[in-house]
N, C-alpha and C positions, 0 to 999 in steps of 0.2 A: 389555439390560445393555450397556455398553460393556465390553472387555475391562480386564484391570487393565494401568497402563502401564508398556510395557517399558523406556521411558527417561525419566529426572526428572531437572531439572537446575535450580539455583536462579542466577536472572539478575538481577543489581543488586538483591538482596534479594525476587525474585519467584519462586513455582514455577511453571515449566514443563514439562507431560507431554507425552507422544507415543509413538503405537506404534513398533515396532522400524524399520518405513521413515522414521523422524522422527529415529533414533536422531543421524546425523552432523552433520544442521542444530543440533538441540539442544547435539549437543557442541559445535560451532562456535561458538556463540550463546554459548553457557553460558564458553566461555573467552575472549570476547572478539576472536574472530578470523572475524567475520562481522558487516558492519556497526557497528564498536562506535563509530566518530564519527558516523554519522549517529542512533544512539543518544541520544549527548549532547546532539547539535544539537534532536532531538526533545522531549527532556525540558526544554531550556530554551528552546525556544519555546512550550511548552504550559504554561500559568499557571492558577491554582483559576480555577474559573467558566467556561473557554474551552471550544467544542464544536471537536471534532476527529472527522475524517473518516478512516478507514483503510479503502480500497480496495483488497481485495489483502490480506486480513487474516492468512490464512495459519493459525499456529499462537496466534497474538497477542501475540508480542513488542512490537510498537508498540503495539498497542491495549492491552495491559499499563502499558507506561510512560505512554502517555497518560491513561488511566483513574487513575491515580495521582498524575499532575501537578495534572490537571484538578480532582478532588477532588470531594466529593458535589455541589457546586455547580456543577459542568460535566459534559458529557456527551459519549460516545462513539458513533458509530456504525459498527460493525465488517461490513464486507461480504466472505463470502468463500463461495463457491458449491459447491467440490470436498464432495459427499458421505462424502467419506473423511476430511476434514481441519475442516470445521465441527463435528463431534462434541467434538475435541479443542479446538477454538478455545473452545466452551462449558464444558469443562471445567476449561479454565484460568482463564476469568473468575469460573466460580465457586469455584475453588480459591482464588484471591485475593480475594475478597469484593468483587466491583465488578459484583453483580448490579444495583445500586441505579441504577448511571450508563453502562451499557455498551447500547444496542439493538443486538441480534445479528441480522444480514441475511443469511439462507443464498441468496444472488444476486449475480448478476456485475454490475459497473457499464458503461454502454455509451453512446452516443449518442442510443438509442430505446428505449423498454420494448417488452418480447417475448420470449419464447423464443429462445435462443441455443443453440449446442452448443460444450459444453464438452471440451477436448482434452486427456485427461488424463495426466501424465506419469507416466513409470515411475520411473526413476533416482533423480529430485529432486522431490517431489510440490510442492515449493514452485513450480514450473514450468508446472502447468496453467495453461491459457489456452485463451480462445476464440478466438485464432489459432491455425490448424492447427500444429504443432509435430513434428520429427521422433522426438522420444521418446515418442511418443502410440502407443498400440495400440487405446484405446478412448474415444469420444467418446459421451458424453448429453448430454440436452435439458436444459437450466436456466432457471430465468427471470432476465432480465436486466432493470435499470430503468438511465432517464435520471435523475441527482440533480435536475435541475430540476424532474422532473416527482413525483418520489418524495418529496423533502422539504417541508414546507411552504413555501408563498410567500411569507411573509416569514421564511424562514430566512436565518441568518447565520452563517457559520461561522470558525473562528480559524485551524484548521490542518489541511492536509489531506497524504495520504499515497498516492501511485497507484504501486501494483506489479504491472501485469496483463501480462507476459509480451509486447509486443506489440502491445498495445489501449491504449496509453496516451493516442495522440491522440481515439482514440473518447470513451474515457471524459472527457476535458475537453471535448468537444464536447457532448456533456450536462449539462455544468456550469457552462456559459457565466453564466447568469442568477444562479446562487448565488455564484460566483465575483466577477460584477461588483458585487452586493450585498455583500461583504466586502471593506471596501478596505484592511483591516490583515493579510489572511491570509498564511498562509506555507505554501508547496506543498514538498512532498519527494517527488520522484518520480524514477525510474528508466530508464537509458537504455539499451535493449540491441538494439544494430547489426541480431544476426540475426533476434530477434524483430519489429524494425518492417518488416525487410526483408519478412519472411512474411508480416506484414499489408499488403504492398503500400505500406509507408510508408516513412522515412528518419530518422535522426538530425536531418538539416538539415529536413525538414518536421515534426518534433516540436518544436526548439526555434523554427523560425519560429510554430509554435501557441503555444508560451508567449508570445515576443516581442507577437503579436496580443493575446493577452489581459493584457497589462501588465504583465509579469515581466520582472524580471532574475533572472539566474541564475549560480548558482558551484557548481563543480566539489566532491565531498565527497571529499578524497583521503584514501581510508583510510591507504594505505602512510604517507605524509609526516603524517598527521594534522593537517589545514591545510583552509581553504577555498581554492580558487584559477580562476582564470577558466578557462572552459572553450569550449575552439576545435570541438568536435564530433567531434574523433576521440578513441576510443575505444583503447586500446593494453596488450597483456599480459593484460587482464582480458577476460570475457563480459561484463560490464556496468558499469555505474557508477550513481551518486545524485546528485543536484542537490538544490541547495537555492534556493528562488525564492522572490522577495520582490516585492511589485507595487512597480513603480517609476513613474517620469510617464508620465501617458496619453499613447499614441501617438498622433500626428495622422493625421487622414481614418480 
């Protein structure tokens, strides 16, 4: 049996629970101090009947918002491999009555199916990653899937959120077929330069991958509360989020 929740906040009318280690994160989300504009844009992007994929769901903030917006005719696939956090994700889905429309996936998303090492972040558990991180003392094997192999061959998705602390390019490579078969898909993705570098990649490489998949992208500027052009520079913060939509197909 899980311990009683040490932290409990209400976010946009949704209940979110967590352990003491989650308190700072939950309080920041509850006060609108973490990814508030992204939450607003995601709610607007998800409509009744949509299919939403949350890659790196953590405690379920965006999973919950999407499950409510998609309604009983929609569906959410929520991937969270950290065994410390996945039970809280389950509990938050149950607490808000969304078990009928959310498939909970205790696994990582990558470019291939098989076991990978998950490096467990200590200070901020939302930063656990299959990319080796400085804040990790322990690593554990977890199952990983490529979405192209995991979801049905005829699957079409409406909105995807990817926050996997440097493994974003790997996740994108494993869902190329799905994204190609979903012409109207919207994508929300984190850009964390240091995490990308730890993965042997870069911000430029991530942006090139997005363009190659046919996406146009804009910066979700939380400070100025607007969407803005993104030149690849991340200044004054550890990470930013992009909102991406399918543009015209690229030649060649």
